[in-house]
N, C-alpha and C positions, 0 to 999 in steps of 0.2 A: 504493500500500500504506500502511496505517495503521501507525504506529510501535508502537502497543499490540498489534496483531496479530502483528507480527514478534517483539516481546518475548515474547508468549505462545507462539508457535511455538518460539522458542529454549528456553523453559523446559520445554516438553514434550519436546524433543529431549534436553535435559540430564537430565531426571528419568526419562524412559522411560514416562510415562503421564499421563493426564488428572488423576487424583486427586492424584498427587504434585506435579504442576505447579500445581494449584489451591492446594495447601497452601503451596508455595513463593511463590506470588504473592499469597497471602492473599485469595483470591476463591473463588467457588463453581464446581463442576465444569461446570455448564451454561454459564457464561460462557466458560470455556476451550474447551469443545466448539464453541460458537457461533463463536468467533473463528477457530479452526482451519478450520472448514467454510467460513467467509467467505473466508479466505485461499486455500484450495484452489479455491474457485469463481472467484476473481479470476484465479488463475494458470492454471486450466483443467486441473489434474492433481492426483493425490493426492500428499501430502507424507509420509504415514506409511503403513506397513503395520500393520494391527491384528491382534493374535494373543493367545493366552491369557496370555502372559507380559508383555504390555504393548504398546508401540508402538515400531517402529523406522523409521528414515528410508528413504524411497525414493530413487532416484537424483536426482530433482528436489529432494527435501528436503536431500540432502547438498550439492547445488550451492547451494541457497539459504542454508544455515545460516551459512557464514562472513560473508555480507553482512548477515544479521540480527544476528549478534554484533557486527559492526563498527558498524552503525547504532545499536544499543543502547548500545555503549560511547561512541560519538560524542555521543549524547544526554546521557549522564552527564557527559561532558567539557564540553559546552556549558553545562550547568547549573552546574557548578563555576566555569567562566569567568565566567558572569553574576554569580555570587555573590561572586567574588573582588574584595575591595576593597583589596588590597595588604597585608593583615595575614595572616601565615602561620598558617593554621588549616585544619581539615577533614581529609579522608582523604588519605593518601599511601601508595601501594603500591610497595614496593621489592623487587626480587629479588636473589638472590646465590647463588653457588656455596657449597656447604657449607664448604669450606676457608676461603674468605674470611670467611664469617659467623662462623666459630669463632675466628679470630685477629685479623683486621684490623678488623672492624666494631664490636665492643663499645664501645671508647672513642669512636669516631665517633658511634654512635647515642646513647650516653649524653650526649655533649656537645650533640648536636642537640636531644635531649629537654629538656635544661636550658634551652637558649636559646629553644626554641619549644614550650612545653608544650601549646599548643592544637592541635598537629598530631597527628592519630590515625594513627600510623605502623604499618604492618604489613610483615612481612618473610617472604618465601617463598624456599625454597632449591630449586634444580634444577640441571640441567646447562646449559652455555653455550647449546647449541642450543635447549633448551626455554625458557630465559629470553629469548633474542632473539625467539623466536616470540611469547611472551607480551607483550613490549613492543610488537611490531608490531600485535598484535591488541588493544592497549589494555587488556589485563588487568593490566598493570603500568605504572606511570609511568616507571620506570627500573630498571636492573639492573646488577650487577657481573658481568662476564663476562671471559673471557680473549681476548686478541687473537690473530689479526686478525679484525675484523668488517667485512666489506665489503658494505654494503647501502645503496642510495641513500636509503632512508627513515630510516636510523639515523645518529645523531651520537654520538660518544664522546670522552671525555677520559680521559687516563691517571690512574688512581687510585693504583695500587701497582705496584711492580716486584718480582717474585719470583725466587728461585733454586730450581729444582726439583732434587731429589736422589732417588737410587734407594735405597730402604730394603730391607734384607734381614734374615734371621735373624742373631743375634749372631755366630754362628760364621763368617760370611762377612765378612771385613774388607776385601775388595777385589774388583774385578771378576774378577781372576785366580782368586781363591779360589772365587768364585761359579761360574765356568766349570768349574773342576776338580770342584766338588762337586755338579753337577747333570747331568742327562742331556744328550745331544747336541742335543736339540730345545730345551733351555733350561728355566729355571724357570717355574712357573706365574705368569702375570701377574694380579695382583689389581687389578681395575678397577671404576670406576663404570660405569653403563649407557652405551650408545652416545649420543653427543652431548656427552660430556665431553672437553674439550680435553686434559686430562692423560692420558686413555686413548689418544688419538690420538698424543700425543707419546711415550708409552711404546711404542706399536706401532712408531713410527719408530725408536726406540732399539733395540728387539729386532731389527728388520730389519737395522740397521747391525751388530749383534753376531752376525748369522747365525742368529737364532732366530725367523724369521717364522712358523713353525708352532707356536710354544709355546702351551700351553693357556691359556685365559682363564677367570677366575672372577669373576663380577659380584657386588659387594657393595653394600649400600645405605647404610652409615654410615661415617663417617670413623674413629670409634673401633674399629668392627669390623674395618676394613681394617688398621689399625696392629696390632691384637691378633692378627690372623691372620698377619701378617708375623712378629711376635715368636714365634708358635707354630711357625714354620717351614713354613707352608702355601705361601708364594710370596713374590714381591717386588711393590713398588708404587712409583709415581712421585708424589711430593707436594712441596709447598713446604717448604723447610727450616724456615721459621718455624713451620709447623704441627707438624712432626715434633718439633722441639726443645722445644716446649711440652707435648708429650704426656707423661702419666705413665709411658708405656711406653718412653720414649726410651732408658732405660738398658738395655733388653732387646733392642735392635736395632742394626744397623750402618747408618750413614749414609754413602753413597758419593757423592762429588763427581763431576759429569759435565762434559763439554766444554760450552762456552757455547752451541753450536747446539742442544743438548738442554736445557740448564739455564735459559737466560734466557727469561722470559715476562712479559708485562705484563697487569695487570688493568685493564680499562676500565670506566667507568660510562657506559652507553648510555641514550639516550632518543630518542624520535621527533623528527625534524627539524621536522615541521609541527605538532606539538601545541602547544596553549596552555600556556605555562609558568605553572602556578599559583604563587602566592606560596609555597606549601609546597614545591614542587619547586625553585623558585629558591633558597629558603633552604637546602635540603638540598645543592644543588650548591655554594652558597657555603661551607657548613661543610666539604664535601669538599675544596674548594680550600684552606681554612685548616688543616685537620687532616691531610689526606692527605699533605702534604709532610712533616709531622712524623713520621708513622709508616710512610712508605714505606721499603722495604728498600733 
């Protein structure tokens, strides 16, 4: 298989059509069509189903896609490795949980940018599960996630130590008051989407409190979650450092929890086998220098 054919295939899969893929690849439609047909002929089966709304992957296409994505990412990584002369420069894609990005990273990223202005840093926020997948698939060079991360292809270093707290409406000053003021099934749990470690930890806490069937409400932003807690919609589990810096901190109660629920580590993970570009090595060095200063 030719790498350019696989890259074209991945672009069609991502965009859902020949025209959009051609635009993304800055080429003509006939070139995209020719490469897809050549790849299908080499494999001996169709990779896409054509219909009026565009193109969707067949079973064979779905099986091929992750390999095509990894090969394209590995090609980009090889190019960066060949160009890397030891001077920290070029692209660096970092991922983070939103809570970490909001409180822990601003000073770290600012210090990194001052020291290495030629590195084009991008930051993407997502859940721990999604970030780990993105690192494994080479979409990210590294990411800040919550422990534990147990994967043979990932290596991690402790970046920060957090204390998780349960936040409630102002009128609930204790767990006893929360129990007395809510239904038998417990308060509504305000959570990020599945894959968020804080969500899993809150579910463990609710199970220990006898509220395993409590309602869940998924929210997409940190500010929105704290605002909904302040409005009395439900409760949430977040790092103390995040909550105490919120403008709404005065409108909520912050409940301290037992260490088994409260203690959690944030790790910076990267692939064990990847080439450490000078940009990534510089970032890890800054993390080692500044992470100790700002760790809780």
